[in-house]
N, C-alpha and C positions, 0 to 999 in steps of 0.2 A: 118606317123605321129610319131610313134613309136620310130621311129630312131631316130627323131628331139629330141626329148624327151629325148631318152638315151643319146645322142652328148651331150645336154645340163647339165645334171647329170654330164658326165665327165668332161665337162669345169670348173662347179663349184667345182668339187673336186680337179682339177689339180691347180684350182685356190686357196682354203682351204690351199694347200700344199704352192704353191708360197707366199702367203700371212703371212705364217707365219714362212718359212724360208727364204725367200729372194730368192730361187731358184726352179729349177725344175718344172715349170708350164709345159714347152714342152717337157721333159723326162716323166714326169706323164702322160702328155696329148695323146703323139705319142704313148706310149705302153698302154693306153687303148684304142687307136683308130685302133693298128693291132689286140687286143684282140678282138674287136668286127667284124672284117674283112678288114677292109681296106688296101688297098695295100700301100707299104712303100713311094712313092713318091706320092699320095695323100695325104696319112695321116699327111707328113712332109708341105706340100703345104696348106691343111686346116688348120693345127694348126698356121704355121706362118700369114697366113693370118687373122685369128680372132686376132693374138696376134698385130697386127697392131692398133687395139682399144683397147684391154688392155693393150698395152705399153703405148699407148698414154696418156689415162687415166692416168696410173701409173706415169709417167713422169712426168704431168700436176700436181699432188699430191706432188709428190718431189719437184718440183720448189716451189711451192706456200709455204711450211715447209721449204726452205732453204736447202736441201738434196743434191741439184747438182752442182757438180764442171763443170762447159762447159770446162774448160781447157779438164780435161779427156775424156768427153764425146764425143768433137771432137777427139782428140788423140785416142782414141779405139775405136769407133764407125765407121770413115771411113773406117778402113783398117779392120772392122766388117763385115762389109757391103760390102766389097770387097770379101771376106772371105766366105760370107755368098750365093753371086750369083752366086761365084764358086762352093760352095758344092750343090747347087741347079741344076745347071746343069750337075754338074756329077752325080750326082743321078738321075737325070731325063733321064741321056743317058743308064744308066743299064737296062737291062731288070728284071722283077718279082721276077724270079726265083734268081736272083744274086743278087737284091737289098735287097729282104729280111733278109736273113740272115747277109750280110753286117751291114744292120740298128739294126738288132737284136743284134750283135756283140757291136756296138757301145753303144748302149743303156744297155745292159749288164754290161758292163765296166763302166757307168756312174753311175748305179745302185749301184754297188762295192765303187765306189767313195764315193757316198751320204750315203751309208750304213756304211764304216768304217772310214770315215770322222764324222761322227755325233757319232758311238759309241765309238769309239777310242778317238776322239781330243774334242768330244763335238761343242761348236759353235766356228766359226774362232774368232780369239783373235787381236786387234790392236799390229803390231810391228813396230820401226823405222828404215826405210831404205828409199834410196832415190827411187822416182816414177819420170821415164824418159819416154821421148818418145820413146826412144830404146827398153825399155820394153813392153811399152804399144801395140806399132804398131804391134810386132811378136805375142802378146796375142790375139788381135784384130782379125787380121787374121786367127789363128788357131781357136778359139774360134767361131769364125763365120762360118770356115767352117764346124766344129764339128757340129754346132747348125742346120744347112740347112741339112748334111747329116746324122745324128742321130735323127734328130725331134727333136732337144734340147742339149742343153750341155752350151749356154750363160753364166747362171747365177753359175751352178758347177763348171764352167773353170775359167771364171773372177772375180768372188765374192771372193773365196778365196785368190785367186793369189794378188791381190790390197790389201787385210787386210794383208797378211803375206810378201807384201813386199811395201808397201804404208806408206805415211803418211798422211791419213787422218783418223778422226774419221768413224766408220762402218757405221752410220744411211749417210752419203756423199757419200761411198763406194756403199752401197746397193742403193741410187738414183740415181748415175753415171750410174751405172750397167743398170738398169731398165730403166731409161733415153735413152741411146744410144743402146737400146736393139729395139727400135722403128725404127732406121737405117736399124739392120740387119734383121727386119721381112718385112721391104719395098722391102729391096735388096735380099731378097731371095725370099719372093710374085714373084716378076720380075721374077728372074732366073726360076723359075717354070714355070710362063708363059709363057717364052720364049720357054722353054723346053718341057714342057707336051702341052701347046696351053691353050687356057680358059675350052676347055671339061677335061682337066687332074686337072682341081679345083673346088672343090664344095661349093659353095658361099654360099649355106645353111646349110651346116655342119660347116662352118666356123660362120655364124650368130649365130646358137645353140651355138657352143660353145664359142662364144662371151657374148650371155644372159647369159649362166651359171657363167661366169668368173666376168661379173658384177653385178649379185646377190651376188657371193660370195665373193667378197673385202669386204664388212662392216663386214660380218660372219667370215672371215679371222683374223680380227683384234681382235674379241671377240675370237676366238679358241684359240689364242697363249697365252691370257692371262690361260685358263685352260686346254690345253694341252702339256706340257713343249718342245718347240722345239727340245733339242735333241733326247727326245723320240719320238716324229713324223718324224725326219728325218731317226732314225732307222726303222722305220715302212714304211716308204714309199720307202727306198731303197730296202727293204726286198721284197715287193710287186713287183719293178721294175724287180730286179733280177730274182725270183720266174717267172714273167710272160716270160719273155728273153729267161729262160733258156727252158721252154718248147719249145717255138718258134724254139730252136737251135737245141734242142734230136730230134724236129718232123723233120726238114731238113737233119738232120744227118742219120736219118732212123733208131734211137735205140730202139730195143725192150723193149715193157713193164717193165721187171724186171728192166733193167738198168734207165729206166726212173723212174720208180717207188723209185729206190734207190737214183737217185738224189735228185728226189724233196724230201726224206726222211732227206736226209743231209742238204738241204736249208731251210726247216721247222726247223730243230733242231737248225741248227745256228741263222736261225731267230730269233726264240723266245729268244735265250740266248743272241743277239745282245740286243733285246728290254728290257729285265730285266737288262744287264749292265747298260744299258741307263740310266734307271728310278733307278737303286741302287745308281749310279751317281748325279743323280738330287737329288734323297733325302739327299744325301751325302752333297753336295754343298747347298741346303737349313739349312743344320743342323748346317751350321758355321756361327757365329755371323757375320753380314755384308755381307753374302754371296760372301768370299773369301777366298778359303784358302790359309792358311801360305805358304808362299813362291811360290806360283804362280798367274798368272794374272788372274781377275775374268772374267768368260765368259759372253760376253755382247749380249744384243739382236740384232739378225740381221733386225727386225723393228721397 
């Protein structure tokens, strides 16, 4: 019972992040599951099973508010599902000893991406450029494979790429990515079921994550009004980097002096990133109209 309550809290925290940033549910929840002792394949399988419910609810809400471009959903969702199935079967074939550092390395990379993206650039902005099938198909394949193998990555990879290269307003980018993630979650779950069998997927854990996520969904809408998304992105990115650095250092057999030195560097860099993001947020707010001269205004991802 204690484990289920803890997992519900993990799902709640991950959904708070995703609801505020439009990304990082999988990365956050998988990282936290690994931290409490789950093996990599089971962690990713559990998260994707829970995401079937969360992405279905999220997609339905976005559709209701007109935030979904169904052409984009089909063009990126189908290859994304193929990539996710391949990634799930690949991860399932790895031994725990090999899978753990592989997943930690991927999560570390995604954590660094989230940290740098929100600290240096802030929220993604819209730029005019053609949005074509030849761009969306490989993007879906790569993002889907990475999402299943690393336990997350669909949002962090897909959302900024489309915002930077597409001709869609941010709300439709987020809505289309969230809706297409349903197909990715289903395909990854099927892949894990094929690779691990029904015993490799903990339905109780997935249900606990789902309950926590559903509770957090309305809270996230309120949280984004209180905590600046740019600051939250730096906070979450640093947490992911710190947690997975610990996993990789333990796997590499690094001594305590080395581990504590790395932890110290991560903490200092993390604190500096959060401070930088907070100062950038205050500077943006101080400008009339919230739009710095010569620069596009940051647009909310939700």
